N, C-alpha and C positions, 0 to 999 in steps of 0.2 A: 894570424888568425888560426892557421892550421896547428901551430905549436900549442896554443891555448886549448884547442879542442883535445889534443892528446894528453895534456896535463890533467884536464878535467876527467877524461875517459879513464886514464890510469888511476887517478885518485878514487874514482867511483868504484872501480874494480877492486882496488886494495881495501877500501872500506867494506865492500860486500864480502870479500874473502875473510877479513878479520871478524866481521859479525857472524858469519857462518861458523867459523872456528869456535868462537865464544859460545854460541848457542848450541853447538853440537857436543860440547863437553858435558859429561855426566855431572849432576849436581853433587857436591860434597859439602858436608858441614865444615865450618871453619876449623882449622887444625887445632885451635885452642879450645874448641867447644868440648864440654865434658861428655863422656860416654853416657848414653841413655839406656837404662834398663827398664823394660816394660814389666809391670806387675799388675795382675788382675785379681781383684777380690771378688769372691762369690761365696754364698753359703756353702760350706763352712770351711773355706780353704783360700789360700793365696796361691797363685800360679805365676811363676814357679814357686815351689815351697822352700827353695834354698838358693841363695846367690853367694858369690864370692867376690869380695872387693879387695883392693890393694890399699894398704895403709898409705895415707898421703895423697891418694888419687881422688880428684874431684869427680863425682858421678851425679847424674840426675836420675832419680827414681821417678818414673812416669806411672802414676797410680790411677787405675780405673776400677769401677765397680760394675759387675755384670747384672746386679739385681737390686740390692737395697743399700742403704747407707752403712758403710763400714768405717772402722777406725784403723789407723796404722801407727802403733805406739812402740817406740824403742828408746828408752831413757838414755843408754850410753851414747847414742848418736844424736841425742836431742831432737828426736822426731816425734811429733804428736799431731797427726793430720786426720782430717775427716775426708772420706772418699764418697762423695755423693754419686748416685747413679747418673749416667748420661754426661758426666763431666770428667775432665782430666785434671789431676792434681800433680804438679811437678814439684819435687823436693830435691834440692841440690845439697849434697853432703860431701864432706872430706873427712873420712875416718882417720883419727889420730892414734887409736889404740887397737892393737891386734887382739883377736879373740873370736869366740863363737857366741853370738847373741841371738836371743829369741824375740821376734817381733810378734805382737799380739793385736787382735782386733779389740779395741776398747769401746766399741759401740754395740750394744746388744742387737744381734741380728737373727736370733732364733734359738731353738733348744740346744744346739751343739756349738753355740757361740764360744764357750769356754775352751773348746778344742781347736779354735781357729788360730794357728800359729805359723810362723815362717822363720827359717834360720838364715841369719846373715853372718857369714864368715869373713873376717878381715885378716888378711895375711900380711 
């Protein structure tokens, strides 16, 4: 009876220690998860207004709007997204061509809409 008590006691302690170690670890995204780049659209700019990507690296562009509906259009990367306010739009891309590209807002958002651009550099 005494041996059974110790086995249960040691097992319970080992389980508690293992759970404490698991729960104390800082959360990390899975190693295979793409890098996430946050981009905010607002009249009449994207922030940041320039990002650099690596050719062949898969990334997720997390798009949000701070005010009205915006567009995010970049033909060379085959991106044509609508960014509604209050929602997040994730776009996962793997650029295959190096170069400097201009992303535009393709949804009319006001008088300076034509100047709403962002640069994406693929190295």
